[in-house]
C-alpha positions in Angstrom: 31.6 269.6 33.2 33.7 270.0 30.2 36.6 267.5 30.5 36.5 266.6 26.7 39.8 268.3 26.0 41.4 267.0 29.0 40.5 263.5 28.4 41.6 263.9 24.8 45.0 265.3 25.9 45.4 262.5 28.5 44.8 259.9 25.6 48.3 260.3 24.3 51.1 258.4 26.4 53.8 261.1 25.6 51.5 263.9 27.2 50.7 261.6 30.2 54.6 261.1 30.6 55.1 265.1 30.5 52.4 265.4 33.3 54.4 262.7 35.3 57.5 264.9 34.9 55.5 268.1 35.8 54.3 266.6 39.0 57.8 267.0 40.6 57.6 270.8 39.9 57.9 273.3 37.0 60.1 272.7 34.0 61.3 274.5 31.0 60.4 272.9 27.6 64.0 272.2 27.2 64.2 270.0 30.4 60.9 268.3 29.2 62.5 267.7 25.8 65.5 265.9 27.6 63.5 263.1 28.6 62.0 262.4 25.1 63.6 261.2 21.7 61.1 263.8 19.8 61.9 267.0 18.1 61.3 270.2 19.8 58.4 270.9 17.6 56.7 267.9 18.5 57.4 268.6 22.2 55.9 272.1 21.7 52.9 270.5 20.0 52.3 268.4 23.2 52.7 271.2 25.4 50.2 273.3 23.4 47.6 270.5 23.7 48.1 270.1 27.5 47.8 274.1 27.9 44.5 274.1 25.7 43.2 271.3 28.0 44.1 273.4 31.1 46.3 270.5 32.4 49.2 272.8 32.6 50.3 276.4 33.3 52.8 278.4 31.1 54.9 281.2 33.0 57.5 283.2 31.0 60.5 284.3 32.8 63.1 286.3 31.1 64.1 284.2 28.0 62.6 280.9 29.2 58.9 279.5 29.3 58.2 277.2 32.4 55.5 274.7 32.6 53.6 273.5 35.6 50.9 271.1 36.5 47.5 272.6 36.9 46.6 270.5 40.1 43.1 272.4 40.4 42.0 270.8 37.0 43.6 267.4 38.2 41.8 267.6 41.4 38.4 268.2 39.7 39.0 265.4 37.3 40.0 263.1 40.2 36.9 264.2 42.2 34.6 263.5 39.4 36.1 260.0 38.7 35.7 259.2 42.4 32.2 260.2 42.4 31.7 258.0 39.3 33.2 255.1 41.2 31.3 255.7 44.4 28.0 256.1 42.6 28.3 252.4 41.0 26.0 249.9 42.6 27.2 246.3 42.9 24.7 243.6 42.4 
């Protein structure tokens, strides 16, 4: 199924918080960074990990880069987790 990169990316609390921010719509790196007390380089690193895991999209507009949640992958992960839960047999 290939969720290894996604689950590794989700293991970090800062990256999970970035995803929470993006659930309300796309944001620039600067807008995301304003919610954290991290350097711009650290935010960029976290965004890079999320992109490599296909959890977010990147879109360039003029001088800005905007990030958005990849809901397709999130839906696939949720479907897999629900299937896992439904398959569990109770004794």
